[in-house]
C-alpha angles and dihedrals in degrees: 000000000000119000094216137007107252112169118000092041095196106179128161117271116242133193097266102045125074125193127193096224130034143185109220121192127188122186123202105202137126092227121050119226135171117268120224122211121192112202131201119245104233088326095315121118119240120164094209096061097090139126129200117220133192118228119234125244090281093052090251136129127194120192133175116247102228095157111149095189129032116257148144119271125197120220116195123189121170110318094339132086130190133187127213135185108232128190127198119266098015132118120236131183124194129183118193122201112168092185088072102076093181096054112007094177140039120209130202120185143058116342096010093160090053092050091057091047092049091056094050090075110094115197091196091059090053091049091052091047091049091051088050091052092048091050092049125091092238121129121256091250092052092051096047091048090050090052091049091051090051090050092052090047092053093049096044095084089057089054088058093046091051092049090050092051092242095125132032123249089248090053089050093048094050095043092048091048092048092054096039094059092050088058091041090056090048090053090048090053090053091050092050091049090050089051092053092048095046093045086063089049093051089055092048096248100121139011113304114254110170140338124260089247091055092049091047090054091052094043097047088044089059089067089056090055095042110036123219091220140039144138093270101028096108090054093063117093090217100049093091092048090052093046090047089054088054092051101036106029102030107028100033105025106030102031090035092047088228100151118102138172118258120177108309098343145051119252137176124257112246117267130175128259085235091061090053093044090052091048091054089048091051099047103036135053141193121353092354092057093048091047097045094046089052092048092049095048092045092049093048093048091046090060087073097226088129097214114184088217089072091061090056092049091047090055089049091050092047091051091051096043106026093162098040115146087220097063096085089059095045100046097066090054093049090047087060090055090052092047090051093056092047091054093042089064091058125090119268117261116255089239090063104086126184118207111245115251089003092162089064096055104106106174142037091239091054091049097049093045084078090065101051114156093018139102109234131192110206126204113194110198146139137215091246095050110100096186089052091055092044088064093056090080088076094053100098091062092041090049092055092049094049092048092050092050095041092240120155121235117216124184116198114194116205091199124131120246093261089066095054096114093043088052093053092045092052091051088059095042095051093038093233103187112196141058119320137202133169112210124249117220089260093050092047090053092048092049092048091053096044102036104030100023092234109165092198093048090230101096124087140138127213151237091050126165127203137183122211130187120193092343095309123112109237098168121032094176106034125175119277121254088249090065087066110177093029089058093044091052090048092053093043090058089070099047 
């Protein structure tokens, strides 16, 4: 959630203030829920700039339109999300009725026909189609041309609306940019997949498909078709993803030959955040550079790996852009990195217990033999797993329940040995009371085979939660801590 309102400045109307233009929302639903509005930052898309509002007694919400620059806002209610092009100084009225599957909203205001057309585009359908293309035996050229045809087809209705004078040129530009970068990202995914496949070919592992020079020609040509700049680029929610593909996948991985084979899959050789920051600085200018550097730093900090390097880069960014509108969103994330390192220097709590000789435990049976006669709740996590760490916020309540019921808490880290110190530091930072073990290669393989049925021993998915009673696994897919009472009831059934 945003710390301050910077651009759209939607704030609730009160009885003493009058605004010339408003956004009015009415919801037709038997059960009232909060409505979430994601606002652009001076026309630029950022997912974290949102506010949740409560509807009044009549299921209505009235907000002043203080937009200073046209942009696309997202309105989420329940399981549904809608996007609307909003211009400064204009009135808009939206009615949401999720019981109407054909047309779940009604729009009144400038460019109404365009608003309906904008919401016809379904990102999930494009993702499914892209996966289908990748799984097909079609050539890279055939797939990329098919994606481009789909892109043109999705923009064509906006051409007609513009010609008929039903939408403004700015509406057209932003809508076309929004759609274009979705298809650009899909094309980038296809290129990355081709790279992974051909990397195998170049090492003689599978049937040869195309040379590196041929792939380079196709990949670099993609950036001629889908530009890395434009008047409306920053307003598209997929522009950063596409630009990040250019920097990370193309510049650093492909041109740097940084992809290597590990176990049953391809992964990228480690590179520093500084290398990526410098690459953005080299290849982008002006507003785009400021925006993309912010997006990258925010994304990296949000992964909760707490790298000190990000603090240095934040200071560098702040020195370059001391008045950036993005700083209030970036600072809270960097403050968490600083707080992590302060706590990491402290001594571990006595309730945080590490299994002795944990590196020599090679199987699940050997591990659970240490908990004979007990009920154990197991949290399988890793320092790099953001969803795992998101669940830690529910630990205080879980801790009280487990202590009351005399249930053991076991944390199994799936981290590699080179993350040993990071693992121990995160245990302190998140105050993870319980017994801890970081898997050996043998234990990871055994867990993969027994929990995730991976024949190679390489495949696993976390977070994963287990329940054991007297050394026997009774739940291999237990509820998450965030489910609270559902999890407590599940554990209680084995007491």
